[in-house]
TORDOVEX-81180 format. One record per residue (C-alpha): x, y, z. Coordinates in pm, whole numbers. Layout:
BEGIN
x = X y = Y z = Z
...
***
This chain:
BEGIN
x = 606 y = -4111 z = -1545
x = 425 y = -3818 z = -1386
x = 74 y = -3721 z = -1478
x = -99 y = -3387 z = -1486
x = -280 y = -3432 z = -1156
x = -416 y = -3079 z = -1153
x = -606 y = -3134 z = -1478
x = -724 y = -3476 z = -1362
x = -862 y = -3333 z = -1040
x = -1059 y = -3073 z = -1234
x = -1212 y = -3339 z = -1457
x = -1323 y = -3528 z = -1146
x = -1499 y = -3214 z = -1029
x = -1716 y = -3176 z = -1339
x = -2022 y = -3382 z = -1238
x = -2071 y = -3175 z = -923
x = -2047 y = -2853 z = -1116
x = -2288 y = -2978 z = -1382
x = -2544 y = -3064 z = -1116
x = -2510 y = -2714 z = -973
x = -2562 y = -2559 z = -1315
x = -2864 y = -2778 z = -1392
x = -3014 y = -2679 z = -1058
x = -2974 y = -2313 z = -1148
x = -3138 y = -2366 z = -1485
x = -3433 y = -2547 z = -1327
x = -3475 y = -2265 z = -1075
x = -3478 y = -2012 z = -1356
x = -3177 y = -1812 z = -1242
x = -2975 y = -1891 z = -1555
x = -3261 y = -1865 z = -1805
x = -3342 y = -1495 z = -1816
x = -3350 y = -1328 z = -2157
x = -3026 y = -1164 z = -2253
x = -3032 y = -789 z = -2312
x = -2980 y = -656 z = -2662
x = -2613 y = -606 z = -2746
x = -2511 y = -240 z = -2794
x = -2375 y = -150 z = -3140
x = -2009 y = -189 z = -3044
x = -1760 y = -376 z = -3261
x = -1397 y = -461 z = -3185
x = -1136 y = -447 z = -3460
x = -778 y = -575 z = -3434
x = -577 y = -281 z = -3567
x = -231 y = -394 z = -3453
x = -79 y = -455 z = -3801
x = -224 y = -145 z = -3964
x = -121 y = 65 z = -3662
x = 243 y = -39 z = -3681
x = 240 y = -280 z = -3388
x = 442 y = -570 z = -3528
x = 527 y = -764 z = -3216
x = 539 y = -1144 z = -3194
x = 591 y = -1312 z = -2861
x = 883 y = -1554 z = -2834
x = 893 y = -1831 z = -2572
x = 1171 y = -2057 z = -2704
x = 946 y = -2364 z = -2713
x = 1148 y = -2637 z = -2885
x = 980 y = -2954 z = -2760
x = 1155 y = -2967 z = -2423
x = 845 y = -2851 z = -2232
x = 1032 y = -2612 z = -2009
x = 768 y = -2500 z = -1761
x = 829 y = -2129 z = -1813
x = 730 y = -2149 z = -2182
x = 356 y = -2172 z = -2130
x = 286 y = -1862 z = -1919
x = 313 y = -1596 z = -2186
x = 378 y = -1235 z = -2096
x = 224 y = -901 z = -2012
x = 146 y = -566 z = -2171
x = 108 y = -204 z = -2067
x = -57 y = 117 z = -2174
x = 145 y = 419 z = -2057
x = 221 y = 773 z = -2165
x = 598 y = 761 z = -2129
x = 667 y = 1094 z = -2304
x = 381 y = 1293 z = -2149
x = 221 y = 1398 z = -2478
x = -131 y = 1292 z = -2380
x = -138 y = 981 z = -2599
x = -104 y = 627 z = -2466
x = 203 y = 435 z = -2576
x = 246 y = 56 z = -2560
x = 492 y = -176 z = -2390
x = 501 y = -548 z = -2470
x = 707 y = -804 z = -2277
x = 894 y = -1079 z = -2460
x = 1062 y = -1409 z = -2380
x = 1422 y = -1511 z = -2448
x = 1632 y = -1824 z = -2511
x = 1609 y = -2057 z = -2212
x = 1920 y = -2271 z = -2214
x = 2125 y = -2137 z = -2504
x = 2329 y = -1828 z = -2585
x = 2156 y = -1514 z = -2707
x = 2143 y = -1500 z = -3087
x = 2258 y = -1187 z = -3268
x = 1897 y = -1081 z = -3325
x = 1772 y = -1177 z = -2980
x = 1407 y = -1111 z = -2893
x = 1348 y = -813 z = -2669
x = 1069 y = -623 z = -2498
x = 920 y = -354 z = -2721
x = 816 y = 4 z = -2651
x = 584 y = 159 z = -2910
x = 536 y = 535 z = -2933
x = 186 y = 657 z = -3018
x = 220 y = 922 z = -3286
x = -139 y = 1047 z = -3229
x = -216 y = 976 z = -3595
x = -322 y = 620 z = -3525
x = 27 y = 486 z = -3596
x = 277 y = 340 z = -3350
x = 654 y = 335 z = -3393
x = 892 y = 92 z = -3218
x = 1127 y = 288 z = -2990
x = 1283 y = 23 z = -2764
x = 1639 y = 53 z = -2891
x = 1670 y = 431 z = -2891
x = 1467 y = 468 z = -2569
x = 1671 y = 206 z = -2379
x = 1369 y = 4 z = -2266
x = 1439 y = -320 z = -2453
x = 1500 y = -558 z = -2164
x = 1640 y = -894 z = -2283
x = 1559 y = -1114 z = -1987
x = 1303 y = -1392 z = -2014
x = 1018 y = -1149 z = -1962
x = 696 y = -1208 z = -1773
x = 522 y = -890 z = -1653
x = 535 y = -511 z = -1639
x = 412 y = -240 z = -1405
x = 425 y = 126 z = -1505
x = 443 y = 412 z = -1253
x = 647 y = 718 z = -1157
x = 851 y = 548 z = -883
x = 1083 y = 847 z = -823
x = 815 y = 1117 z = -833
x = 980 y = 1326 z = -1105
x = 672 y = 1349 z = -1324
x = 733 y = 1079 z = -1583
x = 644 y = 711 z = -1602
x = 902 y = 444 z = -1521
x = 888 y = 70 z = -1594
x = 938 y = -233 z = -1372
x = 982 y = -556 z = -1567
x = 950 y = -898 z = -1404
x = 1145 y = -1190 z = -1545
x = 1211 y = -1556 z = -1500
x = 1538 y = -1450 z = -1345
x = 1643 y = -1105 z = -1221
x = 1380 y = -834 z = -1259
x = 1465 y = -488 z = -1394
x = 1370 y = -128 z = -1311
x = 1393 y = 128 z = -1591
x = 1395 y = 493 z = -1484
x = 1246 y = 738 z = -1731
x = 1484 y = 1029 z = -1782
x = 1284 y = 1242 z = -2020
x = 1162 y = 970 z = -2260
x = 1499 y = 794 z = -2234
x = 1514 y = 494 z = -1999
x = 1805 y = 397 z = -1775
x = 1840 y = 58 z = -1607
x = 1866 y = 140 z = -1236
x = 1803 y = -209 z = -1100
x = 2133 y = -246 z = -916
x = 2144 y = 91 z = -735
x = 1775 y = 65 z = -631
x = 1803 y = -296 z = -512
x = 1492 y = -438 z = -680
x = 1646 y = -708 z = -900
x = 1487 y = -1004 z = -726
x = 1630 y = -1319 z = -892
x = 1324 y = -1545 z = -862
x = 1052 y = -1618 z = -1115
x = 876 y = -1281 z = -1101
x = 523 y = -1258 z = -1239
x = 288 y = -968 z = -1163
x = 399 y = -653 z = -985
x = 227 y = -344 z = -848
x = 346 y = -5 z = -729
x = 160 y = 118 z = -420
x = 214 y = 353 z = -129
x = 142 y = 101 z = 147
x = 285 y = 322 z = 426
x = 115 y = 639 z = 295
x = 435 y = 844 z = 315
x = 402 y = 994 z = -31
x = 636 y = 771 z = -231
x = 573 y = 451 z = -421
x = 663 y = 113 z = -276
x = 668 y = -205 z = -485
x = 517 y = -552 z = -448
x = 638 y = -841 z = -666
x = 466 y = -1179 z = -688
x = 687 y = -1482 z = -743
x = 582 y = -1818 z = -884
x = 795 y = -2135 z = -850
x = 1161 y = -2235 z = -856
x = 1230 y = -2374 z = -1203
x = 1555 y = -2436 z = -1388
x = 1615 y = -2619 z = -1718
x = 1849 y = -2868 z = -1552
x = 1560 y = -2977 z = -1329
x = 1303 y = -3007 z = -1606
x = 1051 y = -3267 z = -1485
x = 898 y = -3498 z = -1746
x = 517 y = -3485 z = -1720
x = 256 y = -3660 z = -1931
x = -105 y = -3764 z = -1943
x = -114 y = -4111 z = -2090
x = 119 y = -4101 z = -2389
x = 85 y = -3725 z = -2436
x = 376 y = -3525 z = -2299
x = 261 y = -3197 z = -2150
x = 359 y = -2917 z = -1919
x = 370 y = -3004 z = -1551
x = 147 y = -2906 z = -1263
x = 278 y = -2621 z = -1047
x = 320 y = -2854 z = -748
x = 606 y = -3027 z = -928
x = 818 y = -2725 z = -834
x = 864 y = -2550 z = -497
x = 677 y = -2222 z = -450
x = 870 y = -1898 z = -417
x = 804 y = -1619 z = -167
x = 672 y = -1283 z = -284
x = 863 y = -961 z = -214
x = 756 y = -623 z = -73
x = 998 y = -332 z = -121
x = 974 y = -6 z = 73
x = 1079 y = 307 z = -113
x = 1352 y = 479 z = 88
x = 1441 y = 745 z = -166
x = 1747 y = 644 z = -362
x = 1705 y = 277 z = -278
x = 1437 y = 21 z = -198
x = 1444 y = -197 z = 115
x = 1306 y = -551 z = 135
x = 1045 y = -537 z = 414
x = 862 y = -859 z = 326
x = 910 y = -1033 z = 659
x = 889 y = -728 z = 884
x = 556 y = -625 z = 727
x = 402 y = -970 z = 786
x = 411 y = -1119 z = 437
x = 522 y = -1460 z = 561
x = 297 y = -1681 z = 345
x = 442 y = -1857 z = 42
x = 226 y = -1932 z = -259
x = 250 y = -1952 z = -635
x = 162 y = -1596 z = -723
x = 43 y = -1500 z = -1071
x = -199 y = -1208 z = -1034
x = -166 y = -899 z = -814
x = -395 y = -604 z = -757
x = -448 y = -333 z = -496
x = -749 y = -152 z = -355
x = -868 y = 38 z = -50
x = -1140 y = -223 z = -16
x = -1262 y = -102 z = 324
x = -1238 y = 271 z = 250
x = -1013 y = 346 z = 548
x = -759 y = 549 z = 352
x = -482 y = 294 z = 302
x = -405 y = 44 z = 28
x = -473 y = -328 z = 65
x = -326 y = -604 z = -149
x = -459 y = -921 z = -314
x = -257 y = -1204 z = -469
x = -408 y = -1475 z = -691
x = -214 y = -1800 z = -645
x = -204 y = -2100 z = -875
x = -364 y = -2402 z = -707
x = -317 y = -2281 z = -349
x = -508 y = -2041 z = -129
x = -513 y = -1678 z = -241
x = -364 y = -1407 z = -20
x = -549 y = -1098 z = 97
x = -329 y = -853 z = 288
x = -521 y = -590 z = 481
x = -318 y = -279 z = 553
x = -309 y = -210 z = 925
x = -38 y = 53 z = 919
x = 247 y = -116 z = 1102
x = 197 y = -443 z = 914
x = -8 y = -618 z = 645
x = -238 y = -881 z = 792
x = -338 y = -1183 z = 581
x = -720 y = -1186 z = 612
x = -835 y = -1404 z = 320
x = -1008 y = -1653 z = 551
x = -1187 y = -1384 z = 755
x = -1299 y = -1195 z = 443
x = -1414 y = -1499 z = 245
x = -1162 y = -1454 z = -38
x = -918 y = -1737 z = 32
x = -1118 y = -2000 z = -158
x = -1425 y = -2004 z = -379
x = -1776 y = -2041 z = -238
x = -1736 y = -2420 z = -224
x = -1429 y = -2389 z = -2
x = -1190 y = -2494 z = -280
x = -863 y = -2335 z = -381
x = -847 y = -2257 z = -751
x = -577 y = -2193 z = -1010
x = -580 y = -1813 z = -993
x = -429 y = -1632 z = -1291
x = -559 y = -1278 z = -1343
x = -730 y = -1044 z = -1100
x = -905 y = -705 z = -1085
x = -1085 y = -486 z = -833
x = -1383 y = -261 z = -915
x = -1726 y = -155 z = -795
x = -1932 y = -354 z = -1045
x = -2263 y = -303 z = -860
x = -2217 y = 72 z = -792
x = -2270 y = 37 z = -417
x = -1962 y = 236 z = -315
x = -1708 y = -38 z = -242
x = -1477 y = -246 z = -458
x = -1548 y = -605 z = -555
x = -1297 y = -866 z = -670
x = -1273 y = -1085 z = -981
x = -1026 y = -1373 z = -1028
x = -972 y = -1578 z = -1345
x = -902 y = -1949 z = -1304
x = -828 y = -2275 z = -1482
x = -1063 y = -2456 z = -1720
x = -1323 y = -2673 z = -1546
x = -1328 y = -2408 z = -1277
x = -1536 y = -2095 z = -1301
x = -1381 y = -1755 z = -1270
x = -1480 y = -1613 z = -932
x = -1659 y = -1288 z = -851
x = -1636 y = -1187 z = -485
x = -1894 y = -925 z = -389
x = -1788 y = -682 z = -116
x = -2051 y = -670 z = 157
x = -1888 y = -408 z = 374
x = -1559 y = -588 z = 436
x = -1680 y = -947 z = 403
x = -1705 y = -1102 z = 57
x = -1954 y = -1346 z = -94
x = -1886 y = -1565 z = -396
x = -2169 y = -1449 z = -625
x = -2034 y = -1611 z = -943
x = -2339 y = -1831 z = -992
x = -2586 y = -1571 z = -869
x = -2487 y = -1316 z = -1135
x = -2461 y = -1564 z = -1423
x = -2085 y = -1599 z = -1452
x = -2063 y = -1973 z = -1377
x = -2168 y = -2115 z = -1713
x = -1978 y = -1883 z = -1952
x = -1652 y = -1900 z = -1753
x = -1649 y = -2272 z = -1672
x = -1486 y = -2413 z = -1987
x = -1227 y = -2146 z = -2083
x = -894 y = -2097 z = -1910
x = -876 y = -1731 z = -1813
x = -571 y = -1507 z = -1780
x = -580 y = -1128 z = -1829
x = -900 y = -965 z = -1708
x = -1058 y = -624 z = -1655
x = -1363 y = -458 z = -1519
x = -1440 y = -182 z = -1770
x = -1743 y = -8 z = -1918
x = -1705 y = -102 z = -2283
x = -2042 y = 44 z = -2390
x = -2040 y = 356 z = -2165
x = -2374 y = 272 z = -2004
x = -2255 y = 334 z = -1647
x = -2203 y = -30 z = -1545
x = -1871 y = -215 z = -1543
x = -1849 y = -512 z = -1776
x = -1582 y = -787 z = -1769
x = -1320 y = -880 z = -2026
x = -1111 y = -1199 z = -2011
x = -825 y = -1315 z = -2233
x = -838 y = -1695 z = -2260
x = -600 y = -1967 z = -2368
x = -504 y = -2311 z = -2239
x = -164 y = -2385 z = -2087
x = -134 y = -2732 z = -2246
x = -38 y = -2715 z = -2613
x = -172 y = -3067 z = -2683
x = -486 y = -3033 z = -2472
x = -710 y = -3142 z = -2763
x = -542 y = -3486 z = -2758
x = -628 y = -3513 z = -2387
x = -974 y = -3356 z = -2393
x = -1143 y = -3302 z = -2729
x = -1369 y = -3034 z = -2581
x = -1069 y = -2809 z = -2513
x = -834 y = -2614 z = -2739
x = -502 y = -2443 z = -2685
x = -620 y = -2125 z = -2860
x = -947 y = -1989 z = -2721
x = -1168 y = -1685 z = -2790
x = -1163 y = -1389 z = -2554
x = -1482 y = -1317 z = -2363
x = -1688 y = -1005 z = -2308
x = -1942 y = -1029 z = -2027
x = -2191 y = -745 z = -2025
x = -2317 y = -611 z = -1694
x = -2692 y = -549 z = -1684
x = -2781 y = -296 z = -1413
x = -2519 y = -434 z = -1173
x = -2729 y = -746 z = -1123
x = -2630 y = -1000 z = -1387
x = -2367 y = -1063 z = -1656
x = -2430 y = -1195 z = -2007
x = -2178 y = -1332 z = -2255
x = -2206 y = -1102 z = -2557
x = -1878 y = -1207 z = -2719
x = -2036 y = -1344 z = -3036
x = -2199 y = -1010 z = -3115
x = -1900 y = -775 z = -3106
x = -1700 y = -876 z = -3412
x = -1499 y = -1161 z = -3558
x = -1170 y = -1004 z = -3450
x = -1280 y = -1025 z = -3089
x = -1372 y = -1393 z = -3105
x = -1076 y = -1510 z = -3314
x = -914 y = -1790 z = -3106
x = -569 y = -1714 z = -2968
x = -353 y = -1811 z = -2670
x = -434 y = -1505 z = -2462
x = -220 y = -1411 z = -2165
x = -163 y = -1057 z = -2034
x = -403 y = -775 z = -2118
x = -419 y = -400 z = -2064
x = -710 y = -159 z = -2110
x = -688 y = 202 z = -2220
x = -829 y = 463 z = -2456
x = -528 y = 483 z = -2686
x = -709 y = 696 z = -2950
x = -873 y = 932 z = -2696
x = -1220 y = 887 z = -2842
x = -1393 y = 811 z = -2512
x = -1421 y = 435 z = -2525
x = -1184 y = 174 z = -2382
x = -959 y = -27 z = -2613
x = -766 y = -347 z = -2532
x = -407 y = -461 z = -2575
x = -363 y = -840 z = -2554
x = -35 y = -1028 z = -2526
x = -59 y = -1360 z = -2709
x = 171 y = -1654 z = -2645
x = 405 y = -1727 z = -2937
x = 200 y = -1507 z = -3171
x = 145 y = -1142 z = -3266
x = 4 y = -908 z = -3002
x = -349 y = -781 z = -3058
x = -467 y = -420 z = -3033
x = -846 y = -427 z = -3024
x = -1000 y = -91 z = -3105
x = -1345 y = -27 z = -2958
x = -1572 y = 102 z = -3234
x = -1895 y = 219 z = -3073
x = -2164 y = 434 z = -3232
x = -2104 y = 730 z = -2999
x = -2457 y = 738 z = -2857
x = -2339 y = 708 z = -2494
x = -2145 y = 976 z = -2309
x = -1825 y = 942 z = -2108
x = -1572 y = 1113 z = -1887
x = -1200 y = 1040 z = -1848
x = -1020 y = 1180 z = -1544
x = -645 y = 1234 z = -1535
x = -509 y = 1280 z = -1183
x = -201 y = 1477 z = -1078
x = -114 y = 1445 z = -712
x = 74 y = 1695 z = -499
x = 232 y = 1448 z = -257
x = 311 y = 1223 z = -552
x = 242 y = 1305 z = -920
x = 102 y = 960 z = -1000
x = -172 y = 990 z = -738
x = -181 y = 612 z = -692
x = -435 y = 522 z = -425
x = -673 y = 807 z = -516
x = -1044 y = 725 z = -517
x = -1279 y = 907 z = -755
x = -1659 y = 910 z = -737
x = -1870 y = 1028 z = -1030
x = -2243 y = 1092 z = -1005
x = -2459 y = 1101 z = -1318
x = -2810 y = 983 z = -1412
x = -2879 y = 887 z = -1051
x = -2579 y = 652 z = -1033
x = -2264 y = 696 z = -824
x = -1961 y = 521 z = -970
x = -1624 y = 455 z = -805
x = -1282 y = 415 z = -964
x = -937 y = 387 z = -805
x = -600 y = 492 z = -942
x = -367 y = 192 z = -925
x = -72 y = 27 z = -1097
x = -59 y = -337 z = -1204
x = -356 y = -573 z = -1213
x = -500 y = -808 z = -1475
x = -229 y = -1067 z = -1546
x = 132 y = -947 z = -1574
x = 8 y = -610 z = -1703
x = -52 y = -240 z = -1639
x = -335 y = -28 z = -1777
x = -425 y = 331 z = -1865
x = -349 y = 550 z = -1559
x = -651 y = 766 z = -1636
x = -992 y = 676 z = -1494
x = -1275 y = 611 z = -1740
x = -1645 y = 653 z = -1658
x = -1939 y = 571 z = -1883
x = -2216 y = 825 z = -1830
x = -2495 y = 675 z = -2039
x = -2716 y = 956 z = -2169
x = -2611 y = 1204 z = -1898
x = -2460 y = 1524 z = -2037
x = -2284 y = 1625 z = -1717
x = -2153 y = 1472 z = -1396
x = -2048 y = 1560 z = -1043
x = -1696 y = 1451 z = -947
x = -1558 y = 1387 z = -598
x = -1191 y = 1303 z = -545
x = -1042 y = 1154 z = -229
x = -664 y = 1192 z = -248
x = -428 y = 962 z = -52
x = -340 y = 1261 z = 169
x = -698 y = 1265 z = 294
x = -783 y = 1580 z = 103
x = -1129 y = 1590 z = -60
x = -1204 y = 1775 z = -380
x = -1544 y = 1823 z = -547
x = -1618 y = 1950 z = -896
x = -1983 y = 2000 z = -988
x = -2155 y = 1988 z = -1327
x = -1862 y = 1867 z = -1535
x = -1961 y = 1845 z = -1905
x = -1949 y = 1497 z = -2055
x = -1720 y = 1373 z = -2331
x = -1390 y = 1521 z = -2221
x = -1058 y = 1427 z = -2063
x = -1062 y = 1619 z = -1735
x = -730 y = 1688 z = -1564
x = -756 y = 1734 z = -1188
x = -462 y = 1838 z = -970
x = -437 y = 1801 z = -593
x = -409 y = 2130 z = -408
x = -81 y = 2203 z = -229
x = -242 y = 2240 z = 112
x = -118 y = 2021 z = 396
x = -337 y = 1732 z = 507
x = -278 y = 1458 z = 760
x = -273 y = 1114 z = 593
x = -552 y = 876 z = 684
x = -382 y = 619 z = 907
***
C-alpha cells in the first residue's frame, strides 16, 4: 500500500514553520494593525446572469489522478463588441464511452445587459476532450480572438472565423497528446506573430491507476507516482506551428501546472516562468537564439529556505510600483504561497517580510491574480483555494476539501493583509477552487472574477465598490500584431508610476481580460506611456480618469529590441 508521502513531508515541516512565524510575531513584523477595509463587496451573480455551468470530472470512486485538478476559465471578447465573454473548460468520461449528453466546454456570450447566453454549440467551441486549461489570443493576427484548449489527451486549437470557431488543430500541428495544463501565447522571437508554450504534467492512464492511501483512507496519489512529461514550445511559422522545444533550450522536464510570461528584465523580449508540482520551478530567460533556464541564478527555483514547493498558479506584476515585475506562486497546504520580489534581475523571497506567510500557510492555492480590487493604485492578490484530497478531513481535521478564496490587500506596496472576511459572504463561501480569470465584464471600472470550481457550478464574482476611487482601462491594438502581446504600459497618477504588461495565460489553467486595468485612487487624470514590442514608444498626457482608452500602435517601422 502506498502512502501520500508528499502530504506527510509537509506535516513534518510544520514545527519549523511555526517557529519562524512565532519569531516574526515576537519581533513585531506580523503584529501591525490592519488597515480599514474599503467598502467593496463581492457578489456571486453567476446564476442570475445566465451562467449555468457545472464542472464534471467523472469521479466515481476510482481515484483516477486526473479527477482532482479541476479546470480553467477565460475572459475574452470573441465577437469584438467591447463586452467580455466567458469560456469555461469541462471534464469528460475517463474510461467509458461518451454519453449522448456528454459534458463539454462552454462559451458564454455577454449580451451587455448583464446576461450571458451559452453559445458553444452554434459557435463551434464546445471541445469534448477531458479539459484542463485555456489560453485566448489572436494566433493568426486577423483581428479576432482564438482559443487554445489543453486536455488530458490531445490539445485543441480553435480559430475564430468571425465569431464562429473552427478546429484547426491538425493543420497547425499543435495537438500535443500529453497531459496539457496551462498554456500561454507569446512572441518569444519578436517576429510579430504569436508562438505558443504548453506546460505538461505527468503520464497517467486509467489502466495504470496506482492505489494510494494514508492509513485506511484511500486518496489521490502524489505526483511522483507518475513520470513527468516534457513541456512544449511551438514557433509560429504562418500556416503551421513547429515544435522548437529542444532547439530553443527547453530541455528540463518537470510537472508543470502554472505558466506566465513577462519581460522581467525590461530588455524588450519575453521571458517565461513555469510553476512545477513538487520539483524545481523553471525560469527561462529569453536570450534571442535560445531560452536559458536561470531559476537558480535569479533565486526563483526554490523558496527562500531552498525547498521546492508544489507550485500550482502563478502571476507576474509590479506589486511595489518600482518599475519591474515581481512573481507570485501558489502552493500546497502547509507551504506558504511565495512572493518573489524583483531586485533588478535577482529575486528575493519576501513572503514573510510582507505578511503573506501566515494567511497563505494553511490553504491550498490554485488560481491567483495580482489586481487592484479597490482602485487605490496598489496591486492586491486574489487566490482560489481548495484541497486536492477529497477525504482530507479524515486525515487532518484542520483541513477541508472546500476552502474559502482569499483576498490579500496591498498597503502602500509594503505589506499585505487578509481582508477576505470583510468583502461579503459570497466571497468566503467554501468551494473547491481551481482556475480563475480576472476582468471587468460589466465595464464599470472595477475588476470582477470568474472562478472554475471542481465538480460544482462556476462562480462569477461581481465587484461592487462604492465608486469613490478612479480608474483607467487601456485596450491595446498593435500594428505588428493586433493583440499587442508583450506590450508594457506605464501609468503615472498621484505621484505613483504603475506598470502593466499585455500577456496571455497565467493564473492556473486560465486566461484573463486582455485590457489593462489601473486604479488611480483620487487622481482625476493620468499620464500614459506605452512601449510596444516593436520598440516604438508612445506617450499620452493628461488622460481623464474613468474611461476605457483604446490605443493603437502607429504604422511606422521600428527595429525590434533584440
